[in-house]
N, CA, C and O atoms as a CHARMM CRD file, in Angstrom:
* protein
*
  224
    1    1 MET  N   -132.05000   2.45700 189.37800 PROA 1      0.00000
    2    1 MET  CA  -132.31700   1.52000 188.30700 PROA 1      0.00000
    3    1 MET  C   -132.00300   0.11000 188.81700 PROA 1      0.00000
    4    1 MET  O   -130.88700  -0.17200 189.25300 PROA 1      0.00000
    5    2 ASP  N   -132.98300  -0.74500 188.75400 PROA 2      0.00000
    6    2 ASP  CA  -132.76900  -2.10000 189.24100 PROA 2      0.00000
    7    2 ASP  C   -132.23500  -3.01900 188.13700 PROA 2      0.00000
    8    2 ASP  O   -132.06200  -2.61100 186.98800 PROA 2      0.00000
    9    3 LYS  N   -131.98800  -4.24600 188.52000 PROA 3      0.00000
   10    3 LYS  CA  -131.39600  -5.22400 187.61000 PROA 3      0.00000
   11    3 LYS  C   -132.27200  -5.46700 186.37900 PROA 3      0.00000
   12    3 LYS  O   -131.76900  -5.61900 185.26600 PROA 3      0.00000
   13    4 LYS  N   -133.56600  -5.50100 186.59300 PROA 4      0.00000
   14    4 LYS  CA  -134.50800  -5.78000 185.50900 PROA 4      0.00000
   15    4 LYS  C   -134.46900  -4.66300 184.46300 PROA 4      0.00000
   16    4 LYS  O   -134.48400  -4.93900 183.26300 PROA 4      0.00000
   17    5 GLU  N   -134.42100  -3.41300 184.90800 PROA 5      0.00000
   18    5 GLU  CA  -134.36400  -2.28900 183.97600 PROA 5      0.00000
   19    5 GLU  C   -133.05000  -2.28100 183.20200 PROA 5      0.00000
   20    5 GLU  O   -133.03500  -2.00300 182.00300 PROA 5      0.00000
   21    6 LYS  N   -131.95700  -2.58200 183.88000 PROA 6      0.00000
   22    6 LYS  CA  -130.65700  -2.63100 183.20500 PROA 6      0.00000
   23    6 LYS  C   -130.64200  -3.70300 182.12700 PROA 6      0.00000
   24    6 LYS  O   -130.11400  -3.48800 181.03600 PROA 6      0.00000
   25    7 LYS  N   -131.22400  -4.86300 182.43600 PROA 7      0.00000
   26    7 LYS  CA  -131.28000  -5.95100 181.46200 PROA 7      0.00000
   27    7 LYS  C   -132.14800  -5.55000 180.27500 PROA 7      0.00000
   28    7 LYS  O   -131.80800  -5.84300 179.12800 PROA 7      0.00000
   29    8 ARG  N   -133.27500  -4.87600 180.54700 PROA 8      0.00000
   30    8 ARG  CA  -134.17600  -4.43400 179.47300 PROA 8      0.00000
   31    8 ARG  C   -133.46900  -3.42700 178.57100 PROA 8      0.00000
   32    8 ARG  O   -133.62800  -3.47000 177.35100 PROA 8      0.00000
   33    9 ILE  N   -132.69300  -2.52300 179.15900 PROA 9      0.00000
   34    9 ILE  CA  -131.94000  -1.54400 178.37000 PROA 9      0.00000
   35    9 ILE  C   -130.92600  -2.25800 177.48200 PROA 9      0.00000
   36    9 ILE  O   -130.76500  -1.91100 176.31200 PROA 9      0.00000
   37   10 GLU  N   -130.25000  -3.24800 178.03500 PROA 10     0.00000
   38   10 GLU  CA  -129.26900  -4.01100 177.26200 PROA 10     0.00000
   39   10 GLU  C   -129.93400  -4.72400 176.08400 PROA 10     0.00000
   40   10 GLU  O   -129.41200  -4.71900 174.96900 PROA 10     0.00000
   41   11 VAL  N   -131.08300  -5.33400 176.34100 PROA 11     0.00000
   42   11 VAL  CA  -131.81100  -6.04400 175.28800 PROA 11     0.00000
   43   11 VAL  C   -132.27100  -5.06300 174.20900 PROA 11     0.00000
   44   11 VAL  O   -132.18700  -5.35900 173.01700 PROA 11     0.00000
   45   12 LEU  N   -132.75700  -3.89800 174.63100 PROA 12     0.00000
   46   12 LEU  CA  -133.21200  -2.89700 173.66600 PROA 12     0.00000
   47   12 LEU  C   -132.05900  -2.39000 172.80100 PROA 12     0.00000
   48   12 LEU  O   -132.23000  -2.17400 171.60100 PROA 12     0.00000
   49   13 GLN  N   -130.89800  -2.20100 173.40300 PROA 13     0.00000
   50   13 GLN  CA  -129.74900  -1.74000 172.63000 PROA 13     0.00000
   51   13 GLN  C   -129.35400  -2.76900 171.58200 PROA 13     0.00000
   52   13 GLN  O   -128.99100  -2.40900 170.46300 PROA 13     0.00000
   53   14 GLN  N   -129.42300  -4.04500 171.93900 PROA 14     0.00000
   54   14 GLN  CA  -129.12300  -5.10200 170.97000 PROA 14     0.00000
   55   14 GLN  C   -130.17400  -5.13200 169.86300 PROA 14     0.00000
   56   14 GLN  O   -129.84900  -5.32100 168.69100 PROA 14     0.00000
   57   15 LYS  N   -131.42700  -4.94500 170.24400 PROA 15     0.00000
   58   15 LYS  CA  -132.51500  -4.95000 169.26500 PROA 15     0.00000
   59   15 LYS  C   -132.36500  -3.77800 168.30100 PROA 15     0.00000
   60   15 LYS  O   -132.58500  -3.92900 167.10000 PROA 15     0.00000
   61   16 ILE  N   -131.99000  -2.61000 168.82200 PROA 16     0.00000
   62   16 ILE  CA  -131.80700  -1.42400 167.98900 PROA 16     0.00000
   63   16 ILE  C   -130.68100  -1.66200 166.98100 PROA 16     0.00000
   64   16 ILE  O   -130.81300  -1.32300 165.80500 PROA 16     0.00000
   65   17 ALA  N   -129.58800  -2.23800 167.43900 PROA 17     0.00000
   66   17 ALA  CA  -128.46400  -2.51700 166.53500 PROA 17     0.00000
   67   17 ALA  C   -128.88700  -3.47300 165.42000 PROA 17     0.00000
   68   17 ALA  O   -128.54100  -3.27400 164.25600 PROA 17     0.00000
   69   18 LYS  N   -129.63700  -4.51000 165.78800 PROA 18     0.00000
   70   18 LYS  CA  -130.10700  -5.48500 164.79600 PROA 18     0.00000
   71   18 LYS  C   -131.06000  -4.83200 163.79800 PROA 18     0.00000
   72   18 LYS  O   -130.96100  -5.06700 162.59400 PROA 18     0.00000
   73   19 LEU  N   -131.98200  -4.01100 164.30200 PROA 19     0.00000
   74   19 LEU  CA  -132.93700  -3.33900 163.42600 PROA 19     0.00000
   75   19 LEU  C   -132.24500  -2.36600 162.48000 PROA 19     0.00000
   76   19 LEU  O   -132.64600  -2.23300 161.32400 PROA 19     0.00000
   77   20 GLN  N   -131.20800  -1.68500 162.96500 PROA 20     0.00000
   78   20 GLN  CA  -130.47400  -0.75200 162.10700 PROA 20     0.00000
   79   20 GLN  C   -129.78900  -1.49500 160.97200 PROA 20     0.00000
   80   20 GLN  O   -129.76800  -1.01500 159.83900 PROA 20     0.00000
   81   21 GLN  N   -129.22800  -2.66200 161.26600 PROA 21     0.00000
   82   21 GLN  CA  -128.59300  -3.46400 160.21700 PROA 21     0.00000
   83   21 GLN  C   -129.62900  -3.95600 159.21100 PROA 21     0.00000
   84   21 GLN  O   -129.38800  -3.92400 158.00400 PROA 21     0.00000
   85   22 GLN  N   -130.78000  -4.40900 159.70300 PROA 22     0.00000
   86   22 GLN  CA  -131.83800  -4.87800 158.81100 PROA 22     0.00000
   87   22 GLN  C   -132.35300  -3.74600 157.93400 PROA 22     0.00000
   88   22 GLN  O   -132.62500  -3.94400 156.75000 PROA 22     0.00000
   89   23 LEU  N   -132.48600  -2.55500 158.52000 PROA 23     0.00000
   90   23 LEU  CA  -132.97500  -1.40500 157.77300 PROA 23     0.00000
   91   23 LEU  C   -131.98500  -1.00500 156.67800 PROA 23     0.00000
   92   23 LEU  O   -132.38400  -0.68500 155.55900 PROA 23     0.00000
   93   24 ALA  N   -130.71000  -1.02400 157.00500 PROA 24     0.00000
   94   24 ALA  CA  -129.69600  -0.69800 156.01100 PROA 24     0.00000
   95   24 ALA  C   -129.73600  -1.69800 154.85500 PROA 24     0.00000
   96   24 ALA  O   -129.63600  -1.31500 153.68900 PROA 24     0.00000
   97   25 GLY  N   -129.88100  -2.95600 155.18300 PROA 25     0.00000
   98   25 GLY  CA  -129.96500  -3.98200 154.14600 PROA 25     0.00000
   99   25 GLY  C   -131.22500  -3.84100 153.30600 PROA 25     0.00000
  100   25 GLY  O   -131.19300  -4.04000 152.09200 PROA 25     0.00000
  101   26 ALA  N   -132.32800  -3.49800 153.94800 PROA 26     0.00000
  102   26 ALA  CA  -133.59200  -3.33800 153.22600 PROA 26     0.00000
  103   26 ALA  C   -133.54100  -2.13700 152.28800 PROA 26     0.00000
  104   26 ALA  O   -134.14900  -2.15100 151.21800 PROA 26     0.00000
  105   27 LYS  N   -132.81400  -1.10000 152.69200 PROA 27     0.00000
  106   27 LYS  CA  -132.69600   0.08400 151.83000 PROA 27     0.00000
  107   27 LYS  C   -131.81100  -0.19500 150.62300 PROA 27     0.00000
  108   27 LYS  O   -132.03700   0.34900 149.54200 PROA 27     0.00000
  109   28 LYS  N   -130.79400  -1.05000 150.81100 PROA 28     0.00000
  110   28 LYS  CA  -129.91700  -1.40800 149.68700 PROA 28     0.00000
  111   28 LYS  C   -130.63000  -2.31400 148.69500 PROA 28     0.00000
  112   28 LYS  O   -130.41900  -2.21300 147.48600 PROA 28     0.00000
  113   29 GLN  N   -131.47100  -3.19800 149.21000 PROA 29     0.00000
  114   29 GLN  CA  -132.14400  -4.16300 148.35600 PROA 29     0.00000
  115   29 GLN  C   -133.63000  -4.23700 148.75200 PROA 29     0.00000
  116   29 GLN  O   -134.03500  -5.12400 149.50300 PROA 29     0.00000
  117   30 PRO  N   -134.42500  -3.30400 148.24300 PROA 30     0.00000
  118   30 PRO  CA  -135.84300  -3.24300 148.64500 PROA 30     0.00000
  119   30 PRO  C   -136.70000  -4.31600 147.97500 PROA 30     0.00000
  120   30 PRO  O   -137.34600  -4.05700 146.95900 PROA 30     0.00000
  121   31 ASP  N   -136.70400  -5.50400 148.54000 PROA 31     0.00000
  122   31 ASP  CA  -137.51700  -6.60300 148.00900 PROA 31     0.00000
  123   31 ASP  C   -138.99300  -6.38500 148.33800 PROA 31     0.00000
  124   31 ASP  O   -139.86600  -6.56100 147.48800 PROA 31     0.00000
  125   32 ASP  N   -139.25200  -6.00100 149.57900 PROA 32     0.00000
  126   32 ASP  CA  -140.62100  -5.81900 150.04800 PROA 32     0.00000
  127   32 ASP  C   -140.82700  -4.34000 150.38800 PROA 32     0.00000
  128   32 ASP  O   -140.18900  -3.83800 151.31200 PROA 32     0.00000
  129   33 PRO  N   -141.69500  -3.63500 149.67200 PROA 33     0.00000
  130   33 PRO  CA  -141.87000  -2.19800 149.93400 PROA 33     0.00000
  131   33 PRO  C   -142.43100  -1.89400 151.32200 PROA 33     0.00000
  132   33 PRO  O   -142.25500  -0.77800 151.81100 PROA 33     0.00000
  133   34 ALA  N   -143.09100  -2.83800 151.96400 PROA 34     0.00000
  134   34 ALA  CA  -143.65400  -2.59500 153.29500 PROA 34     0.00000
  135   34 ALA  C   -142.63600  -2.82600 154.40600 PROA 34     0.00000
  136   34 ALA  O   -142.88000  -2.47300 155.55900 PROA 34     0.00000
  137   35 GLU  N   -141.50300  -3.41400 154.06100 PROA 35     0.00000
  138   35 GLU  CA  -140.51700  -3.76400 155.08700 PROA 35     0.00000
  139   35 GLU  C   -139.82000  -2.53500 155.66800 PROA 35     0.00000
  140   35 GLU  O   -139.61600  -2.46800 156.88000 PROA 35     0.00000
  141   36 ILE  N   -139.45400  -1.57100 154.84300 PROA 36     0.00000
  142   36 ILE  CA  -138.72600  -0.39300 155.31400 PROA 36     0.00000
  143   36 ILE  C   -139.55800   0.41000 156.32400 PROA 36     0.00000
  144   36 ILE  O   -139.04700   0.72700 157.39900 PROA 36     0.00000
  145   37 PRO  N   -140.81600   0.75100 156.02300 PROA 37     0.00000
  146   37 PRO  CA  -141.59800   1.48300 157.03800 PROA 37     0.00000
  147   37 PRO  C   -141.82200   0.68200 158.33100 PROA 37     0.00000
  148   37 PRO  O   -141.86500   1.25500 159.42000 PROA 37     0.00000
  149   38 ARG  N   -141.96200  -0.63500 158.20300 PROA 38     0.00000
  150   38 ARG  CA  -142.14900  -1.47200 159.39700 PROA 38     0.00000
  151   38 ARG  C   -140.89700  -1.44800 160.27000 PROA 38     0.00000
  152   38 ARG  O   -140.98400  -1.32400 161.49100 PROA 38     0.00000
  153   39 LEU  N   -139.73600  -1.56700 159.63300 PROA 39     0.00000
  154   39 LEU  CA  -138.48400  -1.53500 160.38700 PROA 39     0.00000
  155   39 LEU  C   -138.27300  -0.17100 161.02800 PROA 39     0.00000
  156   39 LEU  O   -137.81700  -0.08500 162.16800 PROA 39     0.00000
  157   40 GLU  N   -138.60200   0.89800 160.30300 PROA 40     0.00000
  158   40 GLU  CA  -138.45600   2.24400 160.86700 PROA 40     0.00000
  159   40 GLU  C   -139.38300   2.44000 162.06100 PROA 40     0.00000
  160   40 GLU  O   -139.00500   3.06700 163.05000 PROA 40     0.00000
  161   41 LYS  N   -140.59800   1.90200 161.96800 PROA 41     0.00000
  162   41 LYS  CA  -141.55600   2.01000 163.07000 PROA 41     0.00000
  163   41 LYS  C   -141.06100   1.22500 164.28700 PROA 41     0.00000
  164   41 LYS  O   -141.13700   1.71500 165.41300 PROA 41     0.00000
  165   42 ASP  N   -140.55700   0.01500 164.06500 PROA 42     0.00000
  166   42 ASP  CA  -140.03100  -0.80700 165.15800 PROA 42     0.00000
  167   42 ASP  C   -138.82000  -0.14000 165.80400 PROA 42     0.00000
  168   42 ASP  O   -138.66300  -0.16700 167.02400 PROA 42     0.00000
  169   43 LEU  N   -137.97400   0.45300 164.98200 PROA 43     0.00000
  170   43 LEU  CA  -136.79300   1.13900 165.48600 PROA 43     0.00000
  171   43 LEU  C   -137.17700   2.35200 166.32500 PROA 43     0.00000
  172   43 LEU  O   -136.59400   2.58700 167.38400 PROA 43     0.00000
  173   44 ALA  N   -138.14700   3.11500 165.86100 PROA 44     0.00000
  174   44 ALA  CA  -138.61200   4.28000 166.61900 PROA 44     0.00000
  175   44 ALA  C   -139.22300   3.86000 167.95100 PROA 44     0.00000
  176   44 ALA  O   -139.00900   4.51900 168.96800 PROA 44     0.00000
  177   45 ALA  N   -139.97900   2.77100 167.94600 PROA 45     0.00000
  178   45 ALA  CA  -140.59400   2.28000 169.18100 PROA 45     0.00000
  179   45 ALA  C   -139.52400   1.82800 170.18400 PROA 45     0.00000
  180   45 ALA  O   -139.63700   2.09200 171.38100 PROA 45     0.00000
  181   46 ALA  N   -138.49800   1.15400 169.68900 PROA 46     0.00000
  182   46 ALA  CA  -137.41800   0.69200 170.55800 PROA 46     0.00000
  183   46 ALA  C   -136.65300   1.88100 171.14700 PROA 46     0.00000
  184   46 ALA  O   -136.29700   1.87500 172.32600 PROA 46     0.00000
  185   47 HSD  N   -136.40400   2.90100 170.31500 PROA 47     0.00000
  186   47 HSD  CA  -135.73200   4.10700 170.80400 PROA 47     0.00000
  187   47 HSD  C   -136.57400   4.80200 171.86800 PROA 47     0.00000
  188   47 HSD  O   -136.04500   5.25400 172.88400 PROA 47     0.00000
  189   48 ALA  N   -137.87700   4.88800 171.63800 PROA 48     0.00000
  190   48 ALA  CA  -138.76900   5.55100 172.59000 PROA 48     0.00000
  191   48 ALA  C   -138.77900   4.81700 173.92800 PROA 48     0.00000
  192   48 ALA  O   -138.72700   5.44500 174.98500 PROA 48     0.00000
  193   49 GLU  N   -138.84500   3.49400 173.88100 PROA 49     0.00000
  194   49 GLU  CA  -138.84000   2.71500 175.12000 PROA 49     0.00000
  195   49 GLU  C   -137.51100   2.86200 175.85400 PROA 49     0.00000
  196   49 GLU  O   -137.47400   2.95000 177.08200 PROA 49     0.00000
  197   50 LEU  N   -136.43000   2.88700 175.09400 PROA 50     0.00000
  198   50 LEU  CA  -135.10200   3.03100 175.69700 PROA 50     0.00000
  199   50 LEU  C   -134.97300   4.38300 176.39500 PROA 50     0.00000
  200   50 LEU  O   -134.48000   4.44900 177.52100 PROA 50     0.00000
  201   51 THR  N   -135.40700   5.45800 175.74500 PROA 51     0.00000
  202   51 THR  CA  -135.30900   6.77700 176.37000 PROA 51     0.00000
  203   51 THR  C   -136.22100   6.88100 177.59200 PROA 51     0.00000
  204   51 THR  O   -135.85500   7.52500 178.57600 PROA 51     0.00000
  205   52 SER  N   -137.39000   6.26400 177.54700 PROA 52     0.00000
  206   52 SER  CA  -138.27400   6.30600 178.71200 PROA 52     0.00000
  207   52 SER  C   -137.68200   5.53400 179.88600 PROA 52     0.00000
  208   52 SER  O   -137.84700   5.93700 181.03700 PROA 52     0.00000
  209   53 LEU  N   -136.99000   4.42000 179.60500 PROA 53     0.00000
  210   53 LEU  CA  -136.34100   3.66800 180.66700 PROA 53     0.00000
  211   53 LEU  C   -135.17300   4.44500 181.25900 PROA 53     0.00000
  212   53 LEU  O   -134.96000   4.42400 182.47100 PROA 53     0.00000
  213   54 LYS  N   -134.42600   5.12300 180.41600 PROA 54     0.00000
  214   54 LYS  CA  -133.27800   5.88500 180.89900 PROA 54     0.00000
  215   54 LYS  C   -133.71300   7.08700 181.73300 PROA 54     0.00000
  216   54 LYS  O   -133.02600   7.46200 182.68400 PROA 54     0.00000
  217   55 LYS  N   -134.84800   7.69500 181.38500 PROA 55     0.00000
  218   55 LYS  CA  -135.36000   8.82200 182.16400 PROA 55     0.00000
  219   55 LYS  C   -135.84500   8.36500 183.53300 PROA 55     0.00000
  220   55 LYS  O   -135.76000   9.09600 184.51900 PROA 55     0.00000
  221   56 GLY  N   -136.35100   7.14700 183.56900 PROA 56     0.00000
  222   56 GLY  CA  -136.66800   6.51700 184.80300 PROA 56     0.00000
  223   56 GLY  C   -137.98500   6.78100 185.38300 PROA 56     0.00000
  224   56 GLY  O   -138.30600   6.25900 186.45000 PROA 56     0.00000
């Protein structure tokens, strides 16, 4: 794993944490009904990219 992949993994982990917080907030206060599925889709995509990077 080179430096670029390690940095990408770090960025993805930060993005996942941020998306999880946004999703939790959106579930508590559903202002926009389209926001929850969008956040879940973005979170799933970030998880998929992270696992593919870790597999190498």
